C-alpha positions as CSV (number, residue, x, y, z in Angstrom):
1,M,-22.1,-21.4,17.3
2,A,-24.3,-18.6,15.8
3,Q,-23.8,-17.9,12.1
4,M,-22.7,-14.3,11.1
5,T,-25.3,-12.3,9.2
6,K,-24.5,-9.9,6.2
7,A,-24.9,-7.1,8.5
8,G,-21.9,-8.4,10.4
9,L,-19.8,-8.6,7.3
10,F,-20.9,-5.2,6.2
11,I,-19.7,-3.7,9.5
12,L,-16.5,-5.8,9.3
13,W,-15.8,-4.5,5.8
14,A,-16.6,-1.0,6.7
15,L,-14.3,-1.0,9.6
16,K,-11.4,-1.7,7.2
17,Q,-12.1,1.5,5.6
18,V,-11.5,3.8,8.6
19,G,-8.7,6.2,7.9
20,K,-9.2,6.3,4.2
21,V,-9.8,9.7,2.6
22,Y,-13.0,11.3,1.6
23,V,-13.4,12.4,-2.0
24,L,-16.8,13.6,-3.3
25,G,-17.8,11.5,-6.2
26,A,-15.4,8.7,-5.5
27,E,-16.4,5.5,-7.5
28,A,-15.8,1.9,-7.0
29,K,-16.4,-0.9,-9.6
30,L,-18.7,-3.6,-8.3
31,T,-17.0,-6.7,-9.9
32,P,-17.7,-10.3,-9.2
33,A,-14.3,-10.6,-7.4
34,N,-15.4,-8.1,-4.8
35,F,-18.8,-9.8,-4.2
36,S,-19.1,-11.3,-0.7
37,N,-15.3,-10.4,-0.2
38,L,-14.2,-8.8,3.1
39,D,-11.2,-7.8,1.3
40,A,-13.1,-6.2,-1.4
41,F,-11.8,-2.7,-2.7
42,R,-8.7,-3.0,-0.7
43,D,-7.0,-0.8,-3.2
44,Q,-9.6,1.8,-3.0
45,S,-8.0,4.9,-1.4
46,A,-10.9,7.1,-1.2
47,W,-14.7,7.2,-0.5
48,D,-17.7,9.4,-0.4
49,C,-20.5,8.5,1.9
50,S,-22.9,6.7,-0.5
51,E,-20.2,4.9,-2.4
52,C,-18.8,3.4,0.8
53,T,-22.1,2.2,1.8
54,Q,-22.8,0.8,-1.7
55,A,-19.5,-1.0,-2.0
56,G,-19.9,-2.4,1.5
57,L,-23.2,-3.9,0.7
58,W,-21.6,-5.5,-2.4
59,A,-18.7,-6.9,-0.3
60,A,-21.1,-8.2,2.3
61,G,-22.9,-10.3,-0.4
62,V,-26.0,-8.1,-1.1
63,E,-26.9,-8.2,-4.8
64,Q,-30.1,-6.3,-4.4
65,V,-32.1,-4.4,-1.9
66,T,-36.0,-4.6,-1.3
67,D,-37.5,-1.2,-1.1
68,S,-40.6,-0.3,1.1
69,N,-42.9,-1.3,-1.7
70,G,-41.4,-4.8,-2.1
71,R,-39.6,-4.0,-5.3
72,A,-36.2,-5.5,-5.9
73,I,-33.4,-2.8,-6.6
74,P,-30.0,-4.0,-7.9
75,I,-27.1,-2.8,-5.7
76,S,-25.6,-1.1,-8.9
77,A,-28.6,1.4,-8.6
78,F,-28.2,2.0,-5.1
79,D,-25.9,4.9,-5.1
80,G,-26.3,8.4,-3.9
81,A,-27.5,9.1,-0.3
82,G,-31.1,10.3,-1.4
83,F,-31.6,7.3,-3.5
84,Q,-30.3,4.9,-0.8
85,W,-32.8,6.4,1.6
86,E,-35.6,6.1,-1.0
87,R,-34.7,2.5,-2.1
88,S,-34.4,0.9,1.2
89,R,-36.9,0.4,4.2
90,S,-37.6,3.5,6.4
91,I,-37.5,2.7,10.1
92,P,-37.7,5.1,13.1
93,L,-34.5,6.7,14.0
94,A,-34.7,5.6,17.6
95,D,-34.6,2.0,16.4
96,A,-31.9,2.5,13.9
97,V,-29.3,4.0,16.3
98,R,-29.4,0.5,18.0
99,L,-29.5,-1.7,14.9
100,P,-26.0,-2.5,13.6
101,G,-25.9,-2.2,9.7
102,A,-28.8,0.4,9.7
103,L,-28.3,3.4,7.6
104,L,-28.7,7.0,9.0
105,F,-29.3,10.0,6.8
106,V,-29.2,13.7,6.7
107,R,-32.1,15.5,5.2
108,S,-32.0,19.2,4.8
109,A,-33.6,21.3,2.1
110,A,-31.4,24.3,3.0
111,A,-28.2,22.3,2.9
112,Y,-29.0,19.9,-0.1
113,P,-31.5,21.8,-2.3
114,R,-30.7,19.9,-5.5
115,K,-30.1,16.4,-4.0
116,P,-32.8,13.8,-4.3
117,H,-35.3,14.1,-1.4
118,H,-33.0,16.7,0.1
119,V,-30.9,14.0,1.6
120,G,-27.3,14.6,1.2
121,H,-25.4,12.2,3.7
122,V,-25.4,8.5,4.8
123,A,-23.8,6.9,7.6
124,I,-23.7,3.1,8.8
125,V,-24.6,2.3,12.3
126,I,-21.8,-0.1,13.8
127,A,-23.0,-0.2,17.3
128,K,-25.5,1.5,19.7
129,D,-25.3,5.2,19.0
130,T,-22.1,4.7,17.1
131,I,-21.7,5.3,13.4
132,L,-19.2,5.0,10.6
133,E,-19.1,7.3,7.7
134,A,-17.1,8.9,5.1
135,R,-17.7,12.3,6.7
136,G,-16.0,14.7,4.5
137,K,-12.5,16.1,3.3
138,R,-11.5,17.3,6.8
139,W,-12.3,13.9,8.4
140,G,-12.2,11.1,5.8
141,V,-13.8,7.7,7.0
142,T,-14.4,7.9,10.6
143,I,-16.1,6.2,13.5
144,G,-18.0,8.6,15.9
145,P,-21.2,9.2,17.8
146,V,-24.6,9.8,16.2
147,R,-24.9,13.5,15.6
148,P,-28.1,15.5,15.8
149,S,-28.1,16.2,12.0
150,F,-29.1,12.7,11.3
151,N,-32.8,12.8,11.0
152,L,-33.9,9.8,8.8
153,A,-33.1,6.1,9.0
154,S,-33.4,2.9,7.0
155,K,-32.4,-0.6,6.8
156,V,-31.6,-3.1,4.0
157,Q,-33.5,-6.0,4.9
158,E,-31.1,-8.4,3.0
159,L,-28.4,-7.6,5.6
160,Y,-30.2,-9.6,8.3
161,T,-29.9,-13.0,6.7
162,P,-27.1,-15.5,7.2
163,A,-24.0,-14.7,5.3
């Protein structure tokens, strides 16, 4: 029997968030009880895109991420879509849309002039061409197809190890 990866746990945890509301700036406390725990943040009623991603990584058992330069970044510093893109490993978008657990980003200087790297949104690939995201107030946490606005991608290498 194949062992599940942390990417699998990340996706399973994220699926439990579907239907929760979106609140810009929603925060979740990363506690030891929530580390590597599929029931983590069960009482969290709202997410924004980057906090949902950060909390999901913590719940999947990721303590730190390794950036493209080989630096270890604690998961507590992995917040905000622009910083998540900067602090993970960039991969081609065409590869990312087929890699469960990959992160997709929207970069737009016009839409996000004050955000780091002009990146203002992040989503999680859960299956080929399918994402889970804390999309916005109107939608909440949803599952849907990859939209054309996603133009950057990365992966958290630590997700692709056994859980």
